C-alpha positions as CSV (number, residue, x, y, z in Angstrom):
1,M,-6.7,4.2,-9.4
2,L,-5.8,1.1,-7.5
3,M,-4.1,3.1,-4.7
4,D,-7.1,5.4,-4.5
5,K,-9.3,2.4,-4.1
6,K,-7.1,1.1,-1.3
7,M,-7.3,4.4,0.5
8,S,-11.1,4.2,0.4
9,L,-11.0,0.7,1.8
10,D,-8.6,1.7,4.6
11,L,-10.8,4.6,5.6
12,Y,-13.8,2.3,5.6
13,Y,-11.9,-0.2,7.7
14,V,-11.2,2.6,10.3
15,E,-14.8,3.5,10.4
16,T,-15.8,-0.2,10.9
17,M,-13.4,-0.6,13.7
18,S,-14.7,2.5,15.5
19,N,-18.3,1.3,15.1
20,I,-17.4,-1.9,17.1
21,N,-15.5,0.2,19.7
22,K,-12.1,-1.0,18.7
23,F,-10.6,2.5,19.2
24,D,-7.0,1.4,19.7
25,E,-6.9,0.0,16.2
26,S,-8.9,2.9,14.7
27,C,-6.5,5.5,16.1
28,D,-3.4,3.6,15.0
29,E,-4.7,3.1,11.5
30,L,-5.6,6.8,11.3
31,Q,-2.0,7.8,12.1
32,Q,-0.8,5.5,9.3
33,I,-3.3,6.8,6.8
34,Q,-2.4,10.4,7.6
35,K,1.2,9.8,6.4
36,R,0.1,9.0,2.9
37,L,-3.0,11.2,2.7
38,S,-1.2,14.0,1.0
39,D,-1.2,11.9,-2.2
40,F,-5.0,11.6,-2.1
41,P,-6.4,15.1,-1.6
42,N,-9.8,14.0,-2.7
43,H,-10.1,12.0,0.6
44,Y,-9.3,14.9,2.9
45,G,-13.0,15.7,3.6
46,Y,-13.8,12.1,4.5
47,F,-10.7,11.7,6.7
48,V,-11.6,14.9,8.7
49,L,-15.2,13.8,9.1
50,L,-14.1,10.4,10.2
51,C,-11.8,11.9,12.8
52,Y,-14.6,14.0,14.1
53,N,-17.1,11.2,14.3
54,I,-14.5,8.9,16.1
55,G,-13.7,11.9,18.4
56,V,-17.3,12.2,19.4
57,K,-17.5,8.4,20.2
58,L,-14.3,8.6,22.2
59,Y,-15.7,11.6,24.1
60,G,-18.9,9.7,24.9
61,K,-16.8,6.8,26.2
62,E,-14.7,9.3,28.3
63,K,-11.6,8.2,26.5
64,Y,-10.4,11.8,26.4
65,D,-6.7,11.1,25.6
66,Y,-7.6,9.2,22.4
67,A,-10.2,11.8,21.5
68,I,-7.6,14.6,21.8
69,I,-5.2,12.7,19.5
70,V,-7.8,12.1,16.8
71,L,-9.1,15.6,16.8
72,E,-5.7,17.2,16.8
73,T,-4.7,15.0,13.9
74,A,-7.6,16.4,11.9
75,L,-6.6,20.0,12.8
76,R,-3.0,19.5,11.8
77,L,-4.2,18.1,8.4
78,E,-6.3,21.3,7.9
79,K,-3.4,23.5,8.8
80,D,-1.0,21.8,6.3
81,S,-3.6,21.7,3.6
82,S,-5.1,24.3,1.3
83,Q,-8.4,22.6,1.6
84,K,-10.7,23.5,4.6
85,S,-13.3,21.1,6.0
86,H,-16.9,22.1,6.7
87,D,-16.4,20.2,10.1
88,R,-13.7,22.5,11.3
89,F,-15.9,24.5,13.7
90,A,-17.3,21.3,15.2
91,I,-13.8,19.9,15.8
92,L,-12.6,23.1,17.4
93,K,-15.7,23.3,19.6
94,L,-15.4,19.7,20.8
95,L,-11.7,19.9,21.4
96,T,-12.0,23.1,23.5
97,H,-14.7,21.4,25.5
98,I,-12.6,18.3,26.2
99,F,-9.6,20.5,27.3
100,L,-11.9,22.3,29.7
101,I,-13.4,19.2,31.4
102,Y,-10.3,17.0,31.2
103,K,-7.4,18.1,33.4
104,P,-8.1,21.8,32.8
105,E,-5.4,22.8,35.3
106,Y,-2.9,21.3,32.7
107,N,-4.8,21.6,29.4
108,W,-6.0,25.3,29.7
109,V,-3.0,26.4,27.6
110,K,-3.9,24.0,24.9
111,C,-7.5,25.1,25.1
112,L,-6.6,28.7,24.5
113,K,-4.3,27.7,21.7
114,V,-7.1,25.9,19.9
115,I,-9.4,28.8,20.4
116,S,-6.9,31.1,18.8
117,L,-7.4,29.2,15.6
118,W,-10.8,30.8,15.2
119,K,-10.9,33.7,12.8
120,K,-11.8,37.1,14.1
121,G,-15.6,37.6,13.7
122,E,-16.3,33.9,13.4
123,I,-15.9,32.8,17.0
124,P,-19.2,32.1,18.8
125,V,-19.9,33.5,22.2
126,S,-20.1,30.0,23.7
127,I,-16.5,29.2,22.6
128,L,-15.3,32.5,24.1
129,L,-17.1,31.6,27.3
130,T,-15.2,28.3,27.3
131,S,-11.9,30.2,26.7
132,L,-12.8,32.4,29.7
133,K,-13.3,29.4,31.9
134,A,-10.0,28.0,30.7
135,A,-8.3,31.3,31.4
136,F,-9.3,31.2,35.1
137,F,-7.0,28.2,35.6
138,S,-4.0,30.5,34.6
139,N,-4.6,32.6,37.7
140,K,-3.4,35.5,35.6
141,Q,-5.4,38.7,35.3
142,N,-3.8,39.5,31.9
143,T,-4.9,36.2,30.4
144,V,-8.5,36.7,31.6
145,Q,-8.4,40.3,30.4
146,D,-7.2,39.2,26.9
147,I,-10.3,37.0,26.6
148,L,-12.6,39.8,27.6
149,Y,-11.1,42.0,24.9
150,R,-12.2,39.4,22.4
151,F,-15.8,39.6,23.6
152,L,-15.7,43.3,22.7
153,E,-15.1,42.3,19.1
154,I,-18.6,40.7,18.9
155,E,-21.2,43.2,17.8
156,D,-24.4,41.2,18.4
157,I,-23.7,39.9,21.9
158,S,-26.9,39.8,24.0
159,V,-27.3,41.2,27.6
160,F,-28.2,37.6,28.7
161,Q,-24.8,36.4,27.4
162,L,-23.2,39.3,29.1
163,S,-24.8,38.4,32.4
164,I,-23.4,34.8,32.1
165,I,-19.9,36.3,31.5
166,V,-20.2,38.5,34.5
167,Q,-21.4,35.7,36.7
168,E,-18.4,33.6,35.8
169,L,-16.1,36.5,36.6
170,E,-17.7,37.0,40.0
171,I,-17.6,33.3,40.9
172,N,-13.9,33.3,40.2
173,G,-13.1,36.5,42.2
174,Y,-12.8,39.0,39.3
175,E,-15.5,41.4,40.6
176,K,-13.6,44.6,39.7
177,M,-12.8,43.3,36.2
178,A,-16.5,42.3,35.8
179,A,-17.6,45.8,36.8
180,D,-15.2,47.5,34.4
181,F,-16.4,45.1,31.6
182,L,-20.0,46.0,32.3
183,K,-19.2,49.7,32.2
184,T,-17.5,49.3,28.8
185,M,-20.4,47.2,27.4
186,R,-23.2,49.6,28.6
187,E,-21.4,52.5,27.0
188,R,-21.6,50.6,23.7
189,T,-25.3,49.9,24.2
190,D,-28.0,52.2,22.8
191,E,-31.2,50.5,24.0
192,V,-32.3,52.0,27.4
193,G,-33.6,48.8,28.8
194,D,-30.3,47.0,28.1
195,K,-28.4,49.9,29.7
196,L,-30.5,49.7,32.8
197,Y,-30.1,45.9,33.0
198,L,-26.3,46.2,32.7
199,M,-26.4,49.0,35.3
200,S,-28.2,46.6,37.7
201,L,-25.5,44.0,37.3
202,E,-22.8,46.6,37.9
203,L,-24.6,48.0,40.9
204,K,-25.0,44.6,42.4
205,I,-21.2,44.1,42.2
206,Y,-20.6,47.5,43.9
207,F,-23.0,46.8,46.7
208,G,-21.7,43.3,47.2
209,S,-18.1,44.5,47.3
210,S,-18.9,47.6,49.3
211,Y,-17.8,49.9,46.5
212,L,-20.3,52.4,47.7
213,E,-18.7,55.5,46.1
214,K,-18.9,53.8,42.7
215,A,-22.5,52.7,43.4
216,N,-23.4,56.3,44.2
217,I,-21.9,57.5,40.9
218,L,-23.7,54.8,39.0
219,I,-27.0,55.8,40.6
220,E,-26.4,59.4,39.5
221,E,-25.8,58.1,35.9
222,A,-29.1,56.2,36.1
223,I,-30.9,59.3,37.2
224,K,-29.6,61.2,34.2
225,L,-30.5,58.3,31.9
226,V,-34.1,58.0,33.0
227,K,-34.7,61.8,33.4
228,F,-35.8,62.3,29.8
229,Q,-36.8,58.8,28.9
230,D,-40.2,57.1,28.9
231,I,-39.2,54.0,30.9
232,T,-41.4,50.9,31.1
233,P,-41.6,48.6,34.2
234,K,-40.1,45.8,32.2
235,Q,-37.0,47.9,31.2
236,S,-36.3,49.0,34.8
237,N,-37.4,46.0,36.8
238,S,-33.9,44.5,37.2
239,L,-32.5,47.8,38.5
240,Y,-35.4,48.2,41.0
241,R,-34.9,44.7,42.3
242,V,-31.2,45.3,43.0
243,L,-31.9,48.6,44.8
244,L,-34.8,47.3,46.9
245,T,-32.9,44.1,47.8
246,Y,-29.9,46.2,49.0
247,T,-32.1,48.5,51.2
248,N,-33.8,45.4,52.6
249,D,-30.5,43.9,53.5
250,L,-29.6,47.1,55.3
251,L,-32.8,47.0,57.3
252,K,-32.2,43.4,58.3
253,A,-28.7,44.3,59.5
254,K,-30.3,47.2,61.4
255,S,-28.1,49.7,59.5
256,F,-30.9,52.3,59.7
257,M,-28.8,55.4,59.1
258,Q,-27.1,53.9,56.1
259,C,-30.4,52.6,54.8
260,L,-31.9,56.1,55.2
261,T,-29.1,57.7,53.3
262,W,-29.5,55.3,50.3
263,C,-33.3,55.5,50.3
264,K,-33.2,59.3,50.0
265,K,-31.0,58.9,47.0
266,L,-33.2,56.3,45.4
267,L,-36.4,58.4,45.8
268,K,-35.4,60.6,42.9
269,I,-34.8,57.8,40.4
270,F,-38.1,56.1,41.3
271,E,-40.0,59.4,41.1
272,L,-38.6,60.1,37.7
273,T,-39.7,56.7,36.3
274,K,-43.2,57.2,37.7
275,M,-43.1,53.8,39.4
276,H,-45.5,54.9,42.1
277,D,-45.6,51.5,44.0
278,V,-41.8,51.3,44.2
279,F,-41.6,55.0,45.1
280,H,-44.1,54.3,47.9
281,Q,-42.0,51.3,49.2
282,I,-39.0,53.6,49.4
283,Q,-41.0,56.1,51.4
284,Q,-42.0,53.4,53.8
285,R,-38.4,52.4,54.3
286,I,-37.5,56.0,55.0
287,C,-40.3,56.3,57.5
288,L,-39.3,53.1,59.3
289,C,-35.7,54.2,59.5
290,Y,-36.7,57.5,61.1
291,L,-38.8,55.6,63.6
292,E,-36.0,53.2,64.5
293,L,-33.7,56.2,64.9
294,N,-36.3,57.9,67.2
295,E,-36.7,60.8,64.7
296,N,-40.5,60.7,65.2
297,E,-41.4,64.0,63.7
298,L,-39.4,63.3,60.5
299,A,-41.1,59.9,60.3
300,K,-44.5,61.6,60.6
301,Q,-43.6,64.2,58.0
302,T,-42.6,61.5,55.6
303,F,-45.7,59.5,56.4
304,V,-48.0,62.5,55.6
305,K,-46.5,62.9,52.1
306,M,-47.3,59.3,51.1
307,D,-50.0,58.5,48.6
308,M,-52.3,56.3,50.7
309,S,-54.2,55.1,47.6
310,V,-51.1,53.0,46.7
311,S,-51.4,51.0,50.0
312,D,-55.0,50.5,50.8
313,S,-54.5,46.9,51.9
314,D,-50.9,47.2,53.0
315,S,-50.3,45.7,56.5
316,F,-46.9,47.4,56.6
317,Q,-48.5,50.8,56.0
318,T,-50.9,50.0,58.9
319,Y,-47.9,49.1,61.1
320,L,-46.2,52.4,60.3
321,T,-49.4,54.3,61.1
322,L,-49.7,52.6,64.5
323,R,-46.0,53.0,65.3
324,I,-46.1,56.7,64.5
325,A,-49.3,57.1,66.6
326,I,-47.6,55.4,69.5
327,Q,-44.3,57.2,69.3
328,C,-45.8,60.6,68.6
329,E,-48.8,59.9,70.8
330,D,-51.2,60.9,68.0
331,E,-54.7,59.7,68.7
332,E,-55.9,60.7,65.2
333,L,-53.4,58.4,63.6
334,A,-54.2,55.7,66.1
335,D,-57.9,55.9,65.0
336,T,-56.8,55.6,61.3
337,A,-54.8,52.4,62.1
338,L,-57.7,51.0,64.1
339,K,-60.1,51.5,61.2
340,S,-57.6,49.8,58.9
341,L,-57.3,46.8,61.3
342,G,-61.1,46.8,61.8
343,S,-61.7,46.5,58.0
344,G,-59.7,43.2,58.0
345,T,-57.1,44.5,55.5
346,G,-54.3,45.4,57.9
347,G,-53.1,41.9,59.0
348,F,-54.3,42.2,62.6
349,S,-52.1,39.7,64.4
350,F,-49.0,40.8,62.5
351,V,-49.4,44.5,63.0
352,L,-50.5,44.1,66.6
353,E,-47.5,42.1,67.6
354,L,-45.0,44.3,65.9
355,S,-46.5,47.4,67.3
356,C,-46.3,45.9,70.8
357,R,-42.7,45.1,70.3
358,A,-42.0,48.7,69.2
359,A,-44.0,50.2,72.1
360,I,-41.8,48.3,74.7
361,C,-38.9,50.5,73.7
362,F,-40.7,53.8,74.5
363,P,-42.2,55.1,77.8
364,I,-45.7,55.6,76.4
365,L,-47.8,52.7,77.7
366,K,-50.6,55.2,78.4
367,A,-50.9,56.0,74.7
368,L,-50.6,52.3,73.9
369,D,-53.4,51.7,76.3
370,N,-55.6,54.2,74.6
371,C,-54.9,52.5,71.2
372,F,-55.7,49.1,72.5
373,S,-58.8,50.3,74.3
374,G,-60.1,51.2,70.9
375,F,-59.8,47.6,69.7
376,L,-62.5,46.6,72.2
377,F,-65.1,48.3,70.0
378,L,-63.9,46.4,66.9
379,S,-64.9,42.8,67.9
380,F,-65.8,40.8,70.9
381,S,-62.8,38.5,70.3
382,L,-60.4,41.4,71.1
383,R,-61.5,41.3,74.8
384,E,-59.9,37.9,75.2
385,K,-56.6,39.1,73.8
386,R,-56.2,42.4,75.8
387,S,-54.8,40.7,79.0
388,S,-52.2,38.8,77.1
389,I,-51.2,42.0,75.2
390,Y,-50.3,43.8,78.5
391,I,-48.4,40.8,79.8
392,F,-46.3,40.8,76.6
393,C,-45.6,44.5,76.9
394,Y,-44.5,44.4,80.5
395,E,-42.3,41.5,79.9
């Protein structure tokens, strides 16, 4: 009884020392107490809790070496004891975090060793993510792959958590591993929206790494997926965003033939999902590519197939109309473009300047003159601009 009382007082003394930031004394005393703690099993829980609380304080003071000693002391006690503390998960979590932020190039092995103490099925995604970050310091693909296998053991992992994992893999140069991981995870997923989201992440990797053959295969899989499904805009938004961004990048790079090839492939998937506005945007890109490649009749054929009701106030549509009119010398289309500009919905200055730039490349100034002559009937202000337009064209 007396010795039990003394143990209680010793533990209270350690807690008091830590409260006044005398951590050297606290840590030394804890080491001494641990040696005789086996004779007082009823104090195990308090000892482990005390170790954790002191570890938190040391972490806050950035005294990581001391924090590691205290927390590892608590874990050793649990390992050698038949009793398990309710604070075990908290200790493991804090210790892995310290190993990751404090000399991770040396402590990554310890970090993974601590994480291995978690039981299968109990380890949270956040802890596995910490282990993945630690594994990157190993510079060994097998070590990283072993951590990814553990993610596969978690049944309720969300697509948001998967996106974070993939992002970490990409940042650290494991794009291929990230793509393979996504492929495995989407094969396990039943929800269509989640599948499309994972496909978008995978497709982004393929485009970014120029794995175009794999990107093409994935698009074919997406077409099969949506063919007999009632897809909502929310479910498919991420996939559309990746596809449209990629075609935009090709246009900016003036890779018109490549953009044309991909846009033709994308038409089918957008048509199946009945996303008319996105389908129309792809048609516009196809039309523009044909114009830039001087395939004027093909551009006109594509233009005629468009649903004009989708783009009543679209300045880009007006621009395409005027460019086709110029390059095909089509007065009827020119009149259509002029009416759109005259209604104030076509973005006059934007469309006019771009059309002028396009017309410079083609020997059709007579057709351009006819188009601009029509502008004179739209408003008096256009008369003041006509001379500057011709100066711009001849330059």
